[in-house]
LUMDRENFI-692538 format. One record per residue: residue in three letters; x, y, z of N, C-alpha, C in turn. Coordinates in steps of 0.001 Angstrom, whole numbers, plus 500000, padded with zeros to 6 digits. Atoms other than C-alpha are relative to their C-alpha. Layout:
alaXYZXYZXYZ;...
This chain:
met501317499072500097896368074863348227499363498732498782;val500638501395501756893703072946346200499161500850499483;arg500656499840501060892417073778343396498942500078498921;pro501179500664500231889474074723341894499601499183499014;his500400500079501026887411072877339603500502500396497760;leu499277499033500869889405073878336231498522498971498602;pro500338500699500517886048072949333137500630500191498870;leu499258500034501140888408072492330355499679499151499460;asn501155500271501084886348070965328026499449501841499280;ala500057498563499867885197074345328569500573500952498921;leu498529498869500507888372075992327767500720499726498700;arg498877499958501261889406074527325271499229500090498872;ala500517499732500458886191075348323771499702501495498865;phe500029499036499764886234078563324729500928500573498639;glu498668499688500752890000079054322974500144499675498763;ala500066499540501117889469077532319852498457501002498896;ser501434498710500718885835079947319141501162501049499097;ala499234498678500085888199082536320010501406500302498694;arg498905499487501489890944081982317361499245499937498726;his500908499887500601888460081300314945498947500876499532;leu501356498786500282885654084086315824499014499451499356;ser501151501339500260883201080755315249499767498386500181;phe499858501693499516881749077747316827500282499150499066;thr499745501160500709881365075879313600501519500221500046;arg499023500662500592885245076454312562500582499519500994;ala499903500046498939886043075553316402498923498341499905;ala500100501205500304883667072255316074500749498718499246;ile499225500621501554885390071579312541501996499023501034;glu497942500426499124889491071179314505499533499703501458;leu499575500742498015888075069803318401498060499039499239;cys500564499934500576885732067906316041498453499169501096;val501972500062499194882481067609317865499037500901499426;thr500987499483501073879180069337316872500243501806500718;gln499734498493499769878726073539316676499254499431501538;ala501036499685498665875933072599319200500480499522501440;ala499054499967498311878510071158322023500610501203500094;ile498733498268499770880650074342321317499118500924500594;ser500201498629499952878183076538321788499323499786501656;his501281499957497740876237074845325671501752500091500165;gln499510499692499064880208074496326138500399501739500603;val499764497866500243880798078648325773498990499747501212;lys501346499334499236877166079065327096500396500117502190;gly500152500348498422877906077390330632501233500259500281;leu499583499234499192881199078633331115499791501361500593;glu500134499099499717880119082047330918499608500153500730;ala501059499213499105877488081272332855500471499594501724;arg498458499872498768880256079849335327500956501274500350;leu499067498956500935882247083078334853499024501051501154;gly501351498674500200878840085595335072501051501004499554;val500027499174501372879809087392331929499836498929498637;gln500227500632501972879490087144328209501653500064499958;leu499262500043500447882596086039326583500193500538498473;phe500096499784500895881650086349323360499125501142499307;arg500632499484500256879578089327321601498793499058498986;arg500140500659500927877251087168319034499476500793499258;leu499877499649501081877222088766315452499246499629499258;pro500395500822501252875006087480312509500546500018498973;arg499562500043500862877852087139310863501527499455501018;gly498849500128499169880443085624313314499489500507501703;leu500175499661499017881412086189316521500836501284500598;ala499878498803499480882865089114318621501139499568501049;leu499492499683498557885318089144321863499748501105500826;thr500431498757498978884166090928324957501339500431500630;asp498483499765499338886902092477326727500327499164501053;glu499111500625499351886756090018329102500402498850499296;gly499685501210500832886929087450326349501184499699499390;leu498640499656499966890353089269324896500931499978501372;ala499027500108498613891320089215328849500343498541499833;leu500101501277500092890977085672328731500921498271499414;val499193499564501340892488084985325185501959499224500624;pro498676500582499527896154084970326125500972498378500698;ala500049501061498648896210082861329671500009498223499517;leu499918501284500086895118080219327922500426499330498819;ala499883500019500565896261080343324810501506499200500004;asp498671500147499515900004080147326250500167498734500984;ser500418501096499156898762077415328800500019498474499430;phe499624500663500472897663075318326095501443499811499079;asp498489500237499985901013075873324629501434498975500483;arg499471501598498475902804074390327313499798498827499471;ile500889501139498990900780071661328097500203499260498058;ala500068501549501595900745069717324324501840500629499464;glu498477500074500541904918071405324007500208498714500643;leu499210500376498665905622069664327663499578497997499680;val499763501072500580903679066421326332500703499625498401;glu498799500548500315905060066046323307501793500013500008;gly498742500710499828908343066330324683500238499299501142;ile500453501206498587907436063573327549500250498788498496;ala500100501586501253906432061321323951501526500168499683;ala498526500155501107910011062124322160501048499804501517;gly498906499770499040911968061709325767500516501078499874;thr498381499046500168913902065245325364498359501636501118;ala500465498773498597910923066764328587500989500475501187;ala499175500373499400912937068790330869499076500077501928;gln499917500397498488913159067501334790500251500863500688;leu499103499069498502912473069653337760500457500101500732;leu499504500760498306913751069530340682500807501917500828;ser500121498076499152913460072604343256501230498936501202;val499090500750499269916141072187345509500200501059501360;ala500208499366499161916140074655348887501198500502500349;ala498418499691499761919515076447350006499896501067501412;val499771499143499399921096077985352884500718501248499367;gly499544499198501155921226081675352144501288500202499668;thr498563500122500350924970081784352577500851499386498755;phe499630501305501011925679078405350689499735500977498652;ala499775500122501874924102079206347582499942501652499755;thr499403498824501154924868082752346867502232499818500110;gly498693500077501010928612082618347792500679498428499765;trp499291500774500578929552079566346772498810498328498494;leu500481500823501287926818077350344613499658500655499035;leu500096498970501593925653080355342251500811499970499192;pro499179499993501476928682080427340121500887498404499624;arg500150501111500668929039077150340038499083499112499369;leu501324499807501288925410076927338342499964499593498332;pro499646499855501639926501077233335025500157498887500085;ala499331501360500734928511074065334762498656498907500515;phe502071500679500036925330072316336417499200499728498425;arg500356499791501774923650073866333424500366498890498464;ala498812500523501259925938072809330745499391498174500042;ala500325500711500757926001069570331462498991498943499826;asn502067501089499684921836068314332326499571501825499573;pro500925499107500662920456071154330159498572499323500126;arg501751500441499579916925069060330750499388499634501102;ile499957499634499562917280070014333912499324501378500378;asp500353498416499452914908072971335391500406500111501288;leu500192499536499010916381073808338439499467501641500948;arg500154498961498873914490075671340936500751500611501283;leu499456499230498829916146077322343491499493500776501387;phe500343499295499033915179078738346720500849500444501040;thr499472499372498921916905080653349965499342499102500898;asn500787500275498494916218079744353907500821500061500987;asn499577500318499798917661079699356429500648500128501214;asn499810501147499717918393076612357540499078499802500587;arg501508500905499683914945076026358197499165500006499414;val500655500599501045912848073668356152499567499589500051;asp501132500948500173909861071512355757500127499470498560;leu500378500869500667910288069028353101500047499786498985;ala501256500088500539907613067853352371499113501582500257;gly501177499289499103905873070617353496500055500526498636;glu499699498594501151907304073192350158500066499584499051;gly500322500454501095907097070238348159501575500036499479;leu498153500933500275911692069305347786500266499285499639;asp498410500982500185914124067510346414500741499383500740;tyr498776500234498357916418068594348554499953501390500461;ala500025499211499033917434071076351541501510499665499816;ile499737499884499389920490072142351912500910501074501287;arg500249498988498412921599072894355502501949499963500633;phe498903500078499061924248073576357462499384499072501764;gly500688500664499840924298071260360430501045499076500814;asp499566501387499995925451067757361726499471499167499268;gly500808501518500562923401065875359400499206499518500065;ala500751500937498857921280064514362045498814500623499658;trp501074499519499979917501066100360659498864498276499784;his501008501390500347914442063480361381500045499698498403;gly500903500342500979913125061689358748500804500036498118;thr499103498667501296916178063322356171500854498462499465;glu498444500062500606919274061134354917500517501031499215;ser499159498569500067922116063258353861501235499763499568;val498364500031501111925443063275351943500953501781500426;ala499649498725499699927872065821353786501362500179498687;leu499324499028500782928780068502351427501504500879500724;ile498553498636499598931923071499352743499917500342500797;glu499894499875499367933049072283355411500337501690500588;ala500637498725500140932502075811356491500312501058501283;pro499574498699498787934394077341359625500312501245500744;leu500324498246499281934229080600361475501807501045499724;thr498888499028499248936499083461361818499407501286500036;pro500373498364499987936252087240362150499922500783499288;leu499953499259501459935483089530359744499305501607499934;cys500472498553499363934722093109359680500765500218498433;thr499516499137500874935709096320357472501607499721500402;pro498445499989500499939546096997356662500076501515501471;ala500361498716498028938826100745359771499980498803500972;met500020501263498587937516097808362053501476499911500638;ala498879500591499716940166096180361945501304500614500344;arg499360499436499450942966098786362475499436500290501336;glu500412499379498129941077098916366169500407498897500208;ile499409501002499421942216095280366390501198499417499796;gly498525500295500136945964094770367597500065497975500410;glu499694501929498881945152090803369945498469500176498902;pro501189500198499966942310089279370187498953500612501188;arg500282499152498740941540090811373467498870501107499210;asp500752498983500437940626093862371701498519499604499065;leu501042499682501178937834092083369986498621500561501245;leu501263499422498959935902092439372937499112501378500939;gly500051499025499729935797096337373145499582500747498127;leu501061498824501646933707096515369886498711498984500309;thr501410500283500461929974095404368691500560498233499155;leu499403500970501003930449091340367700498945499586499680;leu501697500505500501927329090070366036500352498611499777;arg500302500633499321926142087398366946498696498841498472;ser500862500831500562924201084020365019499227499428501191;tyr500562500949498728921454081856367119500662499746500783;arg498621501633499568924090078958367475501216500821501667;ala499542499456498933924944080962370932501292500338500346;asp499039500625498871927881079330371552501811499961498485;glu499156499381501023930065080597368694501728500682500276;trp499232499503499903931561083420369684500806499260501103;pro499400500251498189932249081583373284501179498421498825;arg499381501106500817934181078692370814501244500545499520;trp498644499387500425936517080884369263501179500529500212;leu499227499797498757937890082958371854500325499433500964;ala499605500726499712938582080111373395501077500131499436;ser499011501100500636940681078893370705500506500509499409;val498350499177499821943404082041371073499836500610501293;gly499315499973498647943207081860375080498897501170500097;val501045499217499378940100084480375547499422500039500908;ser501544500708499879937658084027377900498928501158499552;ala501356498817500072934261085586377073499562500000500531;pro501093499173498973932087087800378740498793500070499556;thr501500499763500375928506087991378250499517500695499242;leu500852498565501046927412089292375165499322500051499439;arg501193499276499875925452091359374375500474501228497957;gly499551499579501223924776092587370223498679499373499372;pro500881500319501349922894091952366875500098498410500651;val500037501506500188921860088274366622498957499832498716;phe499526500190502285921457087199362600499442497945500230;asp499903501231500496919534084381361783500738499266498309;ser499168500376501636921776084208358240501173500841500510;ser498534499599500412925385084214358000500139501678498566;leu500178498582500644924388086830355288499790501191499654;ala499890499171499661922907088921356848500582500970501014;met499648499515499667925091089390359239501611500035499342;ala498879499368501116927936089893356436500066501010499203;glu500681498156500087925637092313355332500717500925500614;ala499594498431499082926003094401358845501382500355500290;ala498469499286499347929652094045359487501237500068498698;met499879499503501355930287095414355760499705501344500039;gln500647498434500011928415098483356666500425500530501488;gly498733499240498445930646098928360122499894499790500784;val500477500735499171928202097094362438500363499902501439;gly499242500819498721930723095034364132500378499456499571;val499717501216500567932555092369363820499212498432500322;ala501114501180501143931107088951362116501056498370500142;leu499456501174500318931955085884362884499616498634498693;ala501303500712501275930959083549359674501138499569498977;pro498505501000500800932618081245357066500574500184498508;pro499435499576501352935350082710354658499437500229499146;ala500535500442500966934908080514352238498021500276499525;met501173498998499757931491081930351984499541500857498992;leu500120498214499832932400085425351845501692500565499691;ala498308500107500400935641084934349421499913501047498914;arg500015498538500830933973088010347013499774500543500590;ala500112499478499354933580090041349830501680500175501185;ile498353500137499605937344088905351333500718501076498109;glu498583500267501392938885088900347416499528502265499553;ser500298498355500655937059093120346628500710500262501416;gly499323499470498925938585094005350263498563500434500264;ala500941499837499742934852094492351392500088499782501268;leu499768500871499047935708092406353857501616499660500658;val498668500975500070939213091410356143499674499552501026;arg499740500722499090939832088905358169501275500680501531;pro498530499297499022942321090687361398500919498084500280;phe498683500567499813943563086800362146499609499144499119;ala500850501232500563943344083414360856499879498650500405;glu500863501455499044942682080879363666498062500546499523;glu501125500789500304939057079283362721500015499030500838;val500555501445499219936908077246364571499212499274498971;gly501471500771500361934249074322363207498973500416500530;ser501772500342499730930450073950364038499162499446499565;gly501233500665501309929219071980360992500689500169498594;arg500443500304500931929049071507357959498730500098498896;tyr501619500651500859926568071574354858499998499322499462;trp499906501573499423924828069015354101498224499689498417;leu500933500118501025922708067449351256498953499080500413;thr501161501183499325919399066207352593498421500079499874;trp501221500022500332916286064662351202499776498926500946;leu500414501302499470913815062564352460499681498695500106;lys499974500676499912913894059397353724498758499004498698;ser501384500464500606910669058125351767499594500511498929;arg500093499076501491911380060235348525501096499161499291;thr499223501185500476912861057303345654500404501569499295;pro499400498916500653915352059724344174499245500344498510;ser500251499697501305914482061186340565501045499563499321;pro498580500007500659917072060941337664500743501465500407;ala499120498845500376917233064858337883500994500063501992;met499202499620498479918121064204341660501438499456500708;thr499169501267500317920205061143341352501827501655499125;ala499404499544501008921905063535338825500967501212500702;phe499540498611499343922582066714340982500710499208500894;arg498605500525498976924122064579344078500731499672500333;glu498399500578500108926576063156342229500851501161499581;trp500440498589500693926680066745340665500934500471501315;ile499550498738499361927051068606343697501321499244501379;ser499515501394499339929033065095345690501402500257499682;gly498954499376500293931658066318343288500226500597499889;glu500271498212499901932164069611343397500126499979501458;ser499247500520498317932657069373347490500769500344499985;met498757500695499477935269066926347205500844501378499321;gln499621498716500886936883069219344683500707501259500942;phe499757498392499234936537072527346938500979499283501832;asp499273500222498668937826070587349690500847499495500211;lys498008500549499850941161069324348558500623500889499303;cys499079498983500488941830072723347444501014500785501294;
């Protein structure tokens, strides 16, 4: 996005004048002449096409437009001052932007984030979700957590956790299933990876027919459809532990089939910041503990 040029000196002159309701006092605060402040404010009014002050015999009064502008400017200048002071003192927050597959974000990452926050209070984490399709450079991301084989063009990657798949459905639907072959009489909810159901069925000795039924680009949406009784999902139980523990979903069979794992990825051209390094070390450690469970 191309940002318009902001007349920062004029905005600062206006904000100071609005606080004091006086060009003279604003000039003293900003160490310039009263004429300079008046000129800056008039230029800002001309640019905006509105009057920001009513000039009175004794001082100034804000117009409706001026009243609307003051809070946003005051907040912005306060935040800039706080950030500058933090940088100077070495206490400024470090921004970290991470995108994650929705299923991983809700089923694994979110419950662990309080621990990361407690260990790294100066890192301001911004979390975005996606359906495994992400543009690290175009979206300005530090990291993307994706599901697959770890091979994405132009990226480095660190393996996180495996997430094998198994059928999941409502307790009522599970009562209709006595053996794996019974699944063929039910609606099988599918992801855009068309080989998943055939591979799971083959693992239990069932030949897969031509499959029909809803296709989802998110395991999270597929699991929600399963919970609503739409059909049987083939999804990672490790990411849906809360739904299974609550009884909203059950797994009729113990058999699982692997189809990849989650990976932490970042651009090869990106020099890791201290915040990136802290997050990578933390999530790698959490993943190793999870895989041992």
